[in-house]
mmCIF file as gemmi writes it, N, C-alpha and C atoms, coordinates in Angstrom:
data_model
loop_
_atom_site.group_PDB
_atom_site.id
_atom_site.type_symbol
_atom_site.label_atom_id
_atom_site.label_alt_id
_atom_site.label_comp_id
_atom_site.label_asym_id
_atom_site.label_entity_id
_atom_site.label_seq_id
_atom_site.pdbx_PDB_ins_code
_atom_site.Cartn_x
_atom_site.Cartn_y
_atom_site.Cartn_z
_atom_site.occupancy
_atom_site.B_iso_or_equiv
_atom_site.pdbx_formal_charge
_atom_site.auth_seq_id
_atom_site.auth_asym_id
_atom_site.pdbx_PDB_model_num
ATOM 1 N N . MET Axp A 1 ? 80.296 16.435 22.142 1 0 ? 1 A 1
ATOM 2 C CA . MET Axp A 1 ? 80.998 16.263 23.326 1 0 ? 1 A 1
ATOM 3 C C . MET Axp A 1 ? 80.189 16.596 24.639 1 0 ? 1 A 1
ATOM 4 N N . GLU Axp A 2 ? 79.317 17.432 24.5 1 0 ? 2 A 1
ATOM 5 C CA . GLU Axp A 2 ? 78.306 17.451 25.592 1 0 ? 2 A 1
ATOM 6 C C . GLU Axp A 2 ? 77.462 16.307 25.874 1 0 ? 2 A 1
ATOM 7 N N . ALA Axp A 3 ? 77.344 15.186 25.057 1 0 ? 3 A 1
ATOM 8 C CA . ALA Axp A 3 ? 76.872 14.023 25.252 1 0 ? 3 A 1
ATOM 9 C C . ALA Axp A 3 ? 77.73 13.343 26.149 1 0 ? 3 A 1
ATOM 10 N N . TYR Axp A 4 ? 78.823 13.253 25.857 1 0 ? 4 A 1
ATOM 11 C CA . TYR Axp A 4 ? 79.944 12.393 27 1 0 ? 4 A 1
ATOM 12 C C . TYR Axp A 4 ? 79.828 12.902 28.207 1 0 ? 4 A 1
ATOM 13 N N . PHE Axp A 5 ? 79.761 14.267 28.457 1 0 ? 5 A 1
ATOM 14 C CA . PHE Axp A 5 ? 79.563 14.875 29.748 1 0 ? 5 A 1
ATOM 15 C C . PHE Axp A 5 ? 78.543 14.493 30.536 1 0 ? 5 A 1
ATOM 16 N N . ASP Axp A 6 ? 77.246 14.611 29.82 1 0 ? 6 A 1
ATOM 17 C CA . ASP Axp A 6 ? 76.068 13.93 30.4 1 0 ? 6 A 1
ATOM 18 C C . ASP Axp A 6 ? 76.178 12.396 30.764 1 0 ? 6 A 1
ATOM 19 N N . GLN Axp A 7 ? 76.614 11.504 29.886 1 0 ? 7 A 1
ATOM 20 C CA . GLN Axp A 7 ? 76.785 10.336 29.996 1 0 ? 7 A 1
ATOM 21 C C . GLN Axp A 7 ? 77.877 10.187 31.293 1 0 ? 7 A 1
ATOM 22 N N . ALA Axp A 8 ? 78.622 10.906 31.524 1 0 ? 8 A 1
ATOM 23 C CA . ALA Axp A 8 ? 79.888 10.806 32.5 1 0 ? 8 A 1
ATOM 24 C C . ALA Axp A 8 ? 79.152 11.136 33.899 1 0 ? 8 A 1
ATOM 25 N N . TRP Axp A 9 ? 78.12 12.208 34.051 1 0 ? 9 A 1
ATOM 26 C CA . TRP Axp A 9 ? 77.528 12.532 35.064 1 0 ? 9 A 1
ATOM 27 C C . TRP Axp A 9 ? 76.528 11.439 35.46 1 0 ? 9 A 1
ATOM 28 N N . VAL Axp A 10 ? 76.057 10.796 34.718 1 0 ? 10 A 1
ATOM 29 C CA . VAL Axp A 10 ? 74.94 9.657 34.948 1 0 ? 10 A 1
ATOM 30 C C . VAL Axp A 10 ? 75.743 8.654 35.609 1 0 ? 10 A 1
ATOM 31 N N . LEU Axp A 11 ? 76.857 8.274 34.933 1 0 ? 11 A 1
ATOM 32 C CA . LEU Axp A 11 ? 77.607 7.073 35.398 1 0 ? 11 A 1
ATOM 33 C C . LEU Axp A 11 ? 78.272 7.465 36.821 1 0 ? 11 A 1
ATOM 34 N N . LEU Axp A 12 ? 78.602 8.65 37.053 1 0 ? 12 A 1
ATOM 35 C CA . LEU Axp A 12 ? 79.099 9.133 38.327 1 0 ? 12 A 1
ATOM 36 C C . LEU Axp A 12 ? 78.106 9.058 39.244 1 0 ? 12 A 1
ATOM 37 N N . GLY Axp A 13 ? 76.692 9.376 39.105 1 0 ? 13 A 1
ATOM 38 C CA . GLY Axp A 13 ? 75.751 9.502 39.952 1 0 ? 13 A 1
ATOM 39 C C . GLY Axp A 13 ? 75.427 7.88 40.336 1 0 ? 13 A 1
ATOM 40 N N . VAL Axp A 14 ? 75.163 7.297 39.264 1 0 ? 14 A 1
ATOM 41 C CA . VAL Axp A 14 ? 74.96 5.637 39.315 1 0 ? 14 A 1
ATOM 42 C C . VAL Axp A 14 ? 75.99 4.953 40.401 1 0 ? 14 A 1
ATOM 43 N N . GLY Axp A 15 ? 77.322 5.403 40.084 1 0 ? 15 A 1
ATOM 44 C CA . GLY Axp A 15 ? 78.257 4.621 40.734 1 0 ? 15 A 1
ATOM 45 C C . GLY Axp A 15 ? 78.134 5.128 42.303 1 0 ? 15 A 1
ATOM 46 N N . MET Axp A 16 ? 78.097 6.482 42.501 1 0 ? 16 A 1
ATOM 47 C CA . MET Axp A 16 ? 78.055 6.817 43.762 1 0 ? 16 A 1
ATOM 48 C C . MET Axp A 16 ? 76.956 6.089 44.729 1 0 ? 16 A 1
ATOM 49 N N . LEU Axp A 17 ? 75.751 6 43.744 1 0 ? 17 A 1
ATOM 50 C CA . LEU Axp A 17 ? 74.408 5.494 44.79 1 0 ? 17 A 1
ATOM 51 C C . LEU Axp A 17 ? 74.793 4.209 44.918 1 0 ? 17 A 1
ATOM 52 N N . THR Axp A 18 ? 75.371 3.337 43.951 1 0 ? 18 A 1
ATOM 53 C CA . THR Axp A 18 ? 75.584 2.03 44.101 1 0 ? 18 A 1
ATOM 54 C C . THR Axp A 18 ? 76.377 1.718 45.327 1 0 ? 18 A 1
ATOM 55 N N . VAL Axp A 19 ? 77.479 2.418 45.413 1 0 ? 19 A 1
ATOM 56 C CA . VAL Axp A 19 ? 78.442 2.403 46.336 1 0 ? 19 A 1
ATOM 57 C C . VAL Axp A 19 ? 77.974 2.697 47.854 1 0 ? 19 A 1
ATOM 58 N N . PHE Axp A 20 ? 77.033 3.661 47.908 1 0 ? 20 A 1
ATOM 59 C CA . PHE Axp A 20 ? 76.235 3.974 49.236 1 0 ? 20 A 1
ATOM 60 C C . PHE Axp A 20 ? 75.355 3.062 49.455 1 0 ? 20 A 1
ATOM 61 N N . ALA Axp A 21 ? 74.549 2.431 48.499 1 0 ? 21 A 1
ATOM 62 C CA . ALA Axp A 21 ? 73.886 1.275 48.848 1 0 ? 21 A 1
ATOM 63 C C . ALA Axp A 21 ? 74.627 0.108 49.514 1 0 ? 21 A 1
ATOM 64 N N . VAL Axp A 22 ? 75.487 -0.321 48.729 1 0 ? 22 A 1
ATOM 65 C CA . VAL Axp A 22 ? 76.316 -1.35 49.305 1 0 ? 22 A 1
ATOM 66 C C . VAL Axp A 22 ? 76.906 -1.283 50.627 1 0 ? 22 A 1
ATOM 67 N N . LEU Axp A 23 ? 77.358 -0.139 51.112 1 0 ? 23 A 1
ATOM 68 C CA . LEU Axp A 23 ? 77.972 0.199 52.334 1 0 ? 23 A 1
ATOM 69 C C . LEU Axp A 23 ? 77.003 0.239 53.23 1 0 ? 23 A 1
ATOM 70 N N . LEU Axp A 24 ? 75.845 0.79 52.898 1 0 ? 24 A 1
ATOM 71 C CA . LEU Axp A 24 ? 74.505 0.894 53.798 1 0 ? 24 A 1
ATOM 72 C C . LEU Axp A 24 ? 74.019 -0.519 54.037 1 0 ? 24 A 1
ATOM 73 N N . PHE Axp A 25 ? 74.087 -1.34 53.075 1 0 ? 25 A 1
ATOM 74 C CA . PHE Axp A 25 ? 73.972 -2.976 53.321 1 0 ? 25 A 1
ATOM 75 C C . PHE Axp A 25 ? 74.852 -3.463 54.085 1 0 ? 25 A 1
ATOM 76 N N . VAL Axp A 26 ? 76.024 -3.523 53.99 1 0 ? 26 A 1
ATOM 77 C CA . VAL Axp A 26 ? 77.2 -4.034 54.759 1 0 ? 26 A 1
ATOM 78 C C . VAL Axp A 26 ? 76.928 -3.653 56.272 1 0 ? 26 A 1
ATOM 79 N N . VAL Axp A 27 ? 76.682 -2.25 56.771 1 0 ? 27 A 1
ATOM 80 C CA . VAL Axp A 27 ? 76.662 -1.766 57.935 1 0 ? 27 A 1
ATOM 81 C C . VAL Axp A 27 ? 75.323 -2.441 58.701 1 0 ? 27 A 1
ATOM 82 N N . LEU Axp A 28 ? 74.022 -2.309 57.922 1 0 ? 28 A 1
ATOM 83 C CA . LEU Axp A 28 ? 72.912 -3.089 58.498 1 0 ? 28 A 1
ATOM 84 C C . LEU Axp A 28 ? 73.121 -4.512 58.777 1 0 ? 28 A 1
ATOM 85 N N . ILE Axp A 29 ? 73.544 -5.123 57.84 1 0 ? 29 A 1
ATOM 86 C CA . ILE Axp A 29 ? 73.984 -6.669 58.058 1 0 ? 29 A 1
ATOM 87 C C . ILE Axp A 29 ? 75.089 -6.875 59.399 1 0 ? 29 A 1
ATOM 88 N N . GLY Axp A 30 ? 75.984 -6.074 59.395 1 0 ? 30 A 1
ATOM 89 C CA . GLY Axp A 30 ? 76.777 -6.192 60.531 1 0 ? 30 A 1
ATOM 90 C C . GLY Axp A 30 ? 76 -5.876 61.86 1 0 ? 30 A 1
ATOM 91 N N . ASN Axp A 31 ? 75.356 -4.677 61.959 1 0 ? 31 A 1
ATOM 92 C CA . ASN Axp A 31 ? 74.593 -4.671 63.08 1 0 ? 31 A 1
ATOM 93 C C . ASN Axp A 31 ? 73.321 -5.46 63.487 1 0 ? 31 A 1
ATOM 94 N N . GLY Axp A 32 ? 72.877 -6.127 62.337 1 0 ? 32 A 1
ATOM 95 C CA . GLY Axp A 32 ? 72.08 -7.411 62.703 1 0 ? 32 A 1
ATOM 96 C C . GLY Axp A 32 ? 72.648 -8.467 63.132 1 0 ? 32 A 1
ATOM 97 N N . ILE Axp A 33 ? 73.825 -8.898 62.728 1 0 ? 33 A 1
ATOM 98 C CA . ILE Axp A 33 ? 74.658 -9.982 63.261 1 0 ? 33 A 1
ATOM 99 C C . ILE Axp A 33 ? 75.005 -9.518 64.68 1 0 ? 33 A 1
ATOM 100 N N . ILE Axp A 34 ? 75.35 -8.568 65.063 1 0 ? 34 A 1
ATOM 101 C CA . ILE Axp A 34 ? 75.743 -8.153 66.545 1 0 ? 34 A 1
ATOM 102 C C . ILE Axp A 34 ? 74.381 -8.342 67.328 1 0 ? 34 A 1
ATOM 103 N N . LEU Axp A 35 ? 73.344 -7.722 67.022 1 0 ? 35 A 1
ATOM 104 C CA . LEU Axp A 35 ? 72.215 -7.851 67.633 1 0 ? 35 A 1
ATOM 105 C C . LEU Axp A 35 ? 71.657 -9.182 67.991 1 0 ? 35 A 1
ATOM 106 N N . PHE Axp A 36 ? 71.738 -10.035 66.771 1 0 ? 36 A 1
ATOM 107 C CA . PHE Axp A 36 ? 71.303 -11.498 66.935 1 0 ? 36 A 1
ATOM 108 C C . PHE Axp A 36 ? 72.255 -12.2 67.857 1 0 ? 36 A 1
ATOM 109 N N . VAL Axp A 37 ? 73.812 -11.932 67.906 1 0 ? 37 A 1
ATOM 110 C CA . VAL Axp A 37 ? 74.6 -12.611 68.651 1 0 ? 37 A 1
ATOM 111 C C . VAL Axp A 37 ? 74.449 -12.199 70.134 1 0 ? 37 A 1
ATOM 112 N N . ASN Axp A 38 ? 74.133 -10.851 70.368 1 0 ? 38 A 1
ATOM 113 C CA . ASN Axp A 38 ? 74.192 -10.32 71.866 1 0 ? 38 A 1
ATOM 114 C C . ASN Axp A 38 ? 72.644 -10.824 72.275 1 0 ? 38 A 1
ATOM 115 N N . ARG Axp A 39 ? 71.642 -11.24 71.438 1 0 ? 39 A 1
ATOM 116 C CA . ARG Axp A 39 ? 70.253 -11.831 72.215 1 0 ? 39 A 1
ATOM 117 C C . ARG Axp A 39 ? 70.158 -12.984 72.321 1 0 ? 39 A 1
ATOM 118 N N . PHE Axp A 40 ? 70.648 -13.815 71.434 1 0 ? 40 A 1
ATOM 119 C CA . PHE Axp A 40 ? 70.515 -15.592 71.21 1 0 ? 40 A 1
ATOM 120 C C . PHE Axp A 40 ? 71.46 -16.288 71.757 1 0 ? 40 A 1
ATOM 121 N N . ILE Axp A 41 ? 72.719 -15.905 71.675 1 0 ? 41 A 1
ATOM 122 C CA . ILE Axp A 41 ? 74.038 -16.551 71.93 1 0 ? 41 A 1
ATOM 123 C C . ILE Axp A 41 ? 74.359 -16.253 73.507 1 0 ? 41 A 1
ATOM 124 N N . PRO Axp A 42 ? 74.237 -17.282 74.383 1 0 ? 42 A 1
ATOM 125 C CA . PRO Axp A 42 ? 74.245 -16.917 75.656 1 0 ? 42 A 1
ATOM 126 C C . PRO Axp A 42 ? 75.846 -16.608 76.197 1 0 ? 42 A 1
ATOM 127 N N . ASN Axp A 43 ? 76.008 -15.78 77.028 1 0 ? 43 A 1
ATOM 128 C CA . ASN Axp A 43 ? 77.468 -15.664 77.677 1 0 ? 43 A 1
ATOM 129 C C . ASN Axp A 43 ? 77.9 -16.987 78.189 1 0 ? 43 A 1
ATOM 130 N N . SER Axp A 44 ? 79.316 -17.116 77.874 1 0 ? 44 A 1
ATOM 131 C CA . SER Axp A 44 ? 79.809 -18.545 78.266 1 0 ? 44 A 1
ATOM 132 C C . SER Axp A 44 ? 80.295 -18.129 79.729 1 0 ? 44 A 1
ATOM 133 N N . GLY Axp A 45 ? 80.015 -17.207 80.452 1 0 ? 45 A 1
ATOM 134 C CA . GLY Axp A 45 ? 80.602 -17.019 81.776 1 0 ? 45 A 1
ATOM 135 C C . GLY Axp A 45 ? 82.025 -16.651 81.919 1 0 ? 45 A 1
ATOM 136 N N . VAL Axp A 46 ? 82.529 -16.192 81.12 1 0 ? 46 A 1
ATOM 137 C CA . VAL Axp A 46 ? 84.025 -15.823 80.978 1 0 ? 46 A 1
ATOM 138 C C . VAL Axp A 46 ? 84.154 -14.427 81.877 1 0 ? 46 A 1
ATOM 139 N N . GLN Axp A 47 ? 83.104 -13.765 81.666 1 0 ? 47 A 1
ATOM 140 C CA . GLN Axp A 47 ? 83.182 -12.453 82.451 1 0 ? 47 A 1
ATOM 141 C C . GLN Axp A 47 ? 83.295 -12.539 83.947 1 0 ? 47 A 1
ATOM 142 N N . GLU Axp A 48 ? 82.339 -13.791 84.506 1 0 ? 48 A 1
ATOM 143 C CA . GLU Axp A 48 ? 82.446 -13.726 85.957 1 0 ? 48 A 1
ATOM 144 C C . GLU Axp A 48 ? 83.757 -14.624 86.6 1 0 ? 48 A 1
ATOM 145 N N . SER Axp A 49 ? 84.325 -15.444 85.491 1 0 ? 49 A 1
ATOM 146 C CA . SER Axp A 49 ? 85.094 -16.205 86.178 1 0 ? 49 A 1
ATOM 147 C C . SER Axp A 49 ? 86.788 -15.43 86.001 1 0 ? 49 A 1
ATOM 148 N N . ARG Axp A 50 ? 86.868 -14.468 85.463 1 0 ? 50 A 1
ATOM 149 C CA . ARG Axp A 50 ? 87.826 -13.812 85.435 1 0 ? 50 A 1
ATOM 150 C C . ARG Axp A 50 ? 88.46 -13.073 86.699 1 0 ? 50 A 1
ATOM 151 N N . GLY Axp A 51 ? 87.411 -12.619 87.324 1 0 ? 51 A 1
ATOM 152 C CA . GLY Axp A 51 ? 87.86 -12.016 88.805 1 0 ? 51 A 1
ATOM 153 C C . GLY Axp A 51 ? 88.293 -10.43 88.496 1 0 ? 51 A 1
ATOM 154 N N . THR Axp A 52 ? 88.783 -9.93 89.605 1 0 ? 52 A 1
ATOM 155 C CA . THR Axp A 52 ? 89.099 -8.431 89.565 1 0 ? 52 A 1
ATOM 156 C C . THR Axp A 52 ? 90.637 -8.451 90.091 1 0 ? 52 A 1
ATOM 157 N N . SER Axp A 53 ? 91.541 -8.008 89.267 1 0 ? 53 A 1
ATOM 158 C CA . SER Axp A 53 ? 92.823 -7.701 89.99 1 0 ? 53 A 1
ATOM 159 C C . SER Axp A 53 ? 92.942 -6.398 90.451 1 0 ? 53 A 1
ATOM 160 N N . THR Axp A 54 ? 92.96 -6.649 92.113 1 0 ? 54 A 1
ATOM 161 C CA . THR Axp A 54 ? 93.033 -5.456 92.731 1 0 ? 54 A 1
ATOM 162 C C . THR Axp A 54 ? 94.23 -4.939 92.966 1 0 ? 54 A 1
ATOM 163 N N . GLY Axp A 55 ? 95.202 -5.602 93.154 1 0 ? 55 A 1
ATOM 164 C CA . GLY Axp A 55 ? 96.808 -4.934 93.453 1 0 ? 55 A 1
ATOM 165 C C . GLY Axp A 55 ? 96.848 -4.342 94.662 1 0 ? 55 A 1
ATOM 166 N N . GLY Axp A 56 ? 96.274 -4.726 95.682 1 0 ? 56 A 1
ATOM 167 C CA . GLY Axp A 56 ? 96.342 -4.349 97.007 1 0 ? 56 A 1
ATOM 168 C C . GLY Axp A 56 ? 95.429 -3.181 97.392 1 0 ? 56 A 1
ATOM 169 N N . THR Axp A 57 ? 94.337 -2.902 96.506 1 0 ? 57 A 1
ATOM 170 C CA . THR Axp A 57 ? 93.369 -1.901 96.671 1 0 ? 57 A 1
ATOM 171 C C . THR Axp A 57 ? 92.372 -2.382 97.834 1 0 ? 57 A 1
ATOM 172 N N . ASN Axp A 58 ? 91.93 -1.4 98.664 1 0 ? 58 A 1
ATOM 173 C CA . ASN Axp A 58 ? 90.974 -1.551 99.544 1 0 ? 58 A 1
ATOM 174 C C . ASN Axp A 58 ? 89.773 -2.444 98.974 1 0 ? 58 A 1
ATOM 175 N N . ALA Axp A 59 ? 89.282 -3.32 99.769 1 0 ? 59 A 1
ATOM 176 C CA . ALA Axp A 59 ? 88.15 -4.063 99.171 1 0 ? 59 A 1
ATOM 177 C C . ALA Axp A 59 ? 86.888 -3.426 99.212 1 0 ? 59 A 1
ATOM 178 N N . SER Axp A 60 ? 86.513 -2.323 99.943 1 0 ? 60 A 1
ATOM 179 C CA . SER Axp A 60 ? 85.436 -1.51 100.054 1 0 ? 60 A 1
ATOM 180 C C . SER Axp A 60 ? 85.537 -0.588 98.707 1 0 ? 60 A 1
ATOM 181 N N . LYS Axp A 61 ? 86.811 -0.09 98.12 1 0 ? 61 A 1
ATOM 182 C CA . LYS Axp A 61 ? 86.92 0.623 97.155 1 0 ? 61 A 1
ATOM 183 C C . LYS Axp A 61 ? 86.766 -0.095 96.032 1 0 ? 61 A 1
ATOM 184 N N . VAL Axp A 62 ? 87.255 -1.347 95.848 1 0 ? 62 A 1
ATOM 185 C CA . VAL Axp A 62 ? 86.849 -2.047 94.752 1 0 ? 62 A 1
ATOM 186 C C . VAL Axp A 62 ? 85.308 -2.592 94.602 1 0 ? 62 A 1
ATOM 187 N N . ALA Axp A 63 ? 84.524 -2.629 95.679 1 0 ? 63 A 1
ATOM 188 C CA . ALA Axp A 63 ? 83.103 -3.016 95.437 1 0 ? 63 A 1
ATOM 189 C C . ALA Axp A 63 ? 82.565 -1.764 94.956 1 0 ? 63 A 1
ATOM 190 N N . ALA Axp A 64 ? 82.941 -0.676 95.389 1 0 ? 64 A 1
ATOM 191 C CA . ALA Axp A 64 ? 82.089 0.577 95.065 1 0 ? 64 A 1
ATOM 192 C C . ALA Axp A 64 ? 82.651 0.97 93.453 1 0 ? 64 A 1
ATOM 193 N N . ILE Axp A 65 ? 83.74 0.647 92.965 1 0 ? 65 A 1
ATOM 194 C CA . ILE Axp A 65 ? 84.008 0.638 91.566 1 0 ? 65 A 1
ATOM 195 C C . ILE Axp A 65 ? 83.355 -0.322 90.791 1 0 ? 65 A 1
ATOM 196 N N . VAL Axp A 66 ? 83.2 -1.617 91.202 1 0 ? 66 A 1
ATOM 197 C CA . VAL Axp A 66 ? 82.574 -2.661 90.693 1 0 ? 66 A 1
ATOM 198 C C . VAL Axp A 66 ? 81.095 -2.131 90.566 1 0 ? 66 A 1
ATOM 199 N N . ALA Axp A 67 ? 80.344 -1.624 91.57 1 0 ? 67 A 1
ATOM 200 C CA . ALA Axp A 67 ? 78.983 -1.26 91.74 1 0 ? 67 A 1
ATOM 201 C C . ALA Axp A 67 ? 78.764 -0.419 90.604 1 0 ? 67 A 1
ATOM 202 N N . ALA Axp A 68 ? 79.736 0.685 90.545 1 0 ? 68 A 1
ATOM 203 C CA . ALA Axp A 68 ? 79.496 1.928 89.866 1 0 ? 68 A 1
ATOM 204 C C . ALA Axp A 68 ? 79.673 1.363 88.298 1 0 ? 68 A 1
ATOM 205 N N . VAL Axp A 69 ? 80.594 0.612 87.989 1 0 ? 69 A 1
ATOM 206 C CA . VAL Axp A 69 ? 80.682 0.285 86.469 1 0 ? 69 A 1
ATOM 207 C C . VAL Axp A 69 ? 79.333 -0.516 86.157 1 0 ? 69 A 1
ATOM 208 N N . LYS Axp A 70 ? 78.864 -1.531 87.022 1 0 ? 70 A 1
ATOM 209 C CA . LYS Axp A 70 ? 77.784 -2.268 86.682 1 0 ? 70 A 1
ATOM 210 C C . LYS Axp A 70 ? 76.222 -1.244 86.574 1 0 ? 70 A 1
ATOM 211 N N . HIS Axp A 71 ? 76.544 -0.442 87.561 1 0 ? 71 A 1
ATOM 212 C CA . HIS Axp A 71 ? 75.231 0.712 87.305 1 0 ? 71 A 1
ATOM 213 C C . HIS Axp A 71 ? 75.25 1.472 85.915 1 0 ? 71 A 1
ATOM 214 N N . VAL Axp A 72 ? 76.328 1.795 85.839 1 0 ? 72 A 1
ATOM 215 C CA . VAL Axp A 72 ? 76.438 3.02 84.604 1 0 ? 72 A 1
ATOM 216 C C . VAL Axp A 72 ? 76.325 1.95 83.256 1 0 ? 72 A 1
ATOM 217 N N . THR Axp A 73 ? 76.831 0.715 83.205 1 0 ? 73 A 1
ATOM 218 C CA . THR Axp A 73 ? 76.711 0.023 81.971 1 0 ? 73 A 1
ATOM 219 C C . THR Axp A 73 ? 75.391 -0.778 82.055 1 0 ? 73 A 1
ATOM 220 N N . GLY Axp A 74 ? 74.75 -0.664 82.734 1 0 ? 74 A 1
ATOM 221 C CA . GLY Axp A 74 ? 73.229 -1.62 83.228 1 0 ? 74 A 1
ATOM 222 C C . GLY Axp A 74 ? 73.591 -2.939 83.224 1 0 ? 74 A 1
ATOM 223 N N . GLY Axp A 75 ? 74.564 -3.393 83.848 1 0 ? 75 A 1
ATOM 224 C CA . GLY Axp A 75 ? 75.168 -4.795 84.039 1 0 ? 75 A 1
ATOM 225 C C . GLY Axp A 75 ? 75.612 -5.372 83.026 1 0 ? 75 A 1
ATOM 226 N N . ARG Axp A 76 ? 76.216 -4.612 81.74 1 0 ? 76 A 1
ATOM 227 C CA . ARG Axp A 76 ? 76.856 -5.408 80.964 1 0 ? 76 A 1
ATOM 228 C C . ARG Axp A 76 ? 78.357 -5.311 80.963 1 0 ? 76 A 1
ATOM 229 N N . GLY Axp A 77 ? 78.801 -4.28 81.675 1 0 ? 77 A 1
ATOM 230 C CA . GLY Axp A 77 ? 80.299 -3.89 81.785 1 0 ? 77 A 1
ATOM 231 C C . GLY Axp A 77 ? 80.73 -4.85 82.927 1 0 ? 77 A 1
ATOM 232 N N . SER Axp A 78 ? 82.185 -4.775 82.962 1 0 ? 78 A 1
ATOM 233 C CA . SER Axp A 78 ? 82.858 -5.751 84.155 1 0 ? 78 A 1
ATOM 234 C C . SER Axp A 78 ? 84.211 -5.087 84.418 1 0 ? 78 A 1
ATOM 235 N N . VAL Axp A 79 ? 84.631 -4.966 85.629 1 0 ? 79 A 1
ATOM 236 C CA . VAL Axp A 79 ? 86.096 -4.643 85.749 1 0 ? 79 A 1
ATOM 237 C C . VAL Axp A 79 ? 86.927 -5.593 85.605 1 0 ? 79 A 1
ATOM 238 N N . VAL Axp A 80 ? 87.979 -5.501 84.798 1 0 ? 80 A 1
ATOM 239 C CA . VAL Axp A 80 ? 88.899 -6.547 84.408 1 0 ? 80 A 1
ATOM 240 C C . VAL Axp A 80 ? 90.209 -6.437 85.315 1 0 ? 80 A 1
ATOM 241 N N . GLU Axp A 81 ? 90.521 -5.077 85.505 1 0 ? 81 A 1
ATOM 242 C CA . GLU Axp A 81 ? 91.682 -4.796 86.177 1 0 ? 81 A 1
ATOM 243 C C . GLU Axp A 81 ? 91.69 -3.538 86.999 1 0 ? 81 A 1
ATOM 244 N N . ILE Axp A 82 ? 92.275 -3.06 88.042 1 0 ? 82 A 1
ATOM 245 C CA . ILE Axp A 82 ? 92.246 -1.731 88.718 1 0 ? 82 A 1
ATOM 246 C C . ILE Axp A 82 ? 93.552 -1.564 88.786 1 0 ? 82 A 1
ATOM 247 N N . ARG Axp A 83 ? 94.144 -0.612 88.164 1 0 ? 83 A 1
ATOM 248 C CA . ARG Axp A 83 ? 95.499 -0.171 88.394 1 0 ? 83 A 1
ATOM 249 C C . ARG Axp A 83 ? 95.392 1.344 88.76 1 0 ? 83 A 1
ATOM 250 N N . LYS Axp A 84 ? 96.669 1.877 89.596 1 0 ? 84 A 1
ATOM 251 C CA . LYS Axp A 84 ? 96.856 3.264 90.005 1 0 ? 84 A 1
ATOM 252 C C . LYS Axp A 84 ? 97.468 3.708 88.559 1 0 ? 84 A 1
ATOM 253 N N . LYS Axp A 85 ? 96.884 5.209 88.256 1 0 ? 85 A 1
ATOM 254 C CA . LYS Axp A 85 ? 97.416 5.741 87.081 1 0 ? 85 A 1
ATOM 255 C C . LYS Axp A 85 ? 98.938 6.436 87.677 1 0 ? 85 A 1
ATOM 256 N N . GLU Axp A 86 ? 99.838 6.189 86.699 1 0 ? 86 A 1
ATOM 257 C CA . GLU Axp A 86 ? 101.201 6.838 87.069 1 0 ? 86 A 1
ATOM 258 C C . GLU Axp A 86 ? 101.273 8.123 86.407 1 0 ? 86 A 1
């Protein structure tokens, strides 16, 4: 009977390590694909052509918000829409 428990523990350990290794492999491949795409595939310019929907907001306020977003995100973020919070 004890041999069955020993075999069960071994199978449990091997199974858990296998699942951990496969999930780690999937995460690393996903991060590698994201880094590759961000580095080597150029941006199609959609970010610049969308513009900013101001909805009647003062132009200097919009410029300040856009500048703050660019500064905080290191130039990677963009303002898509500005709405007043209700």
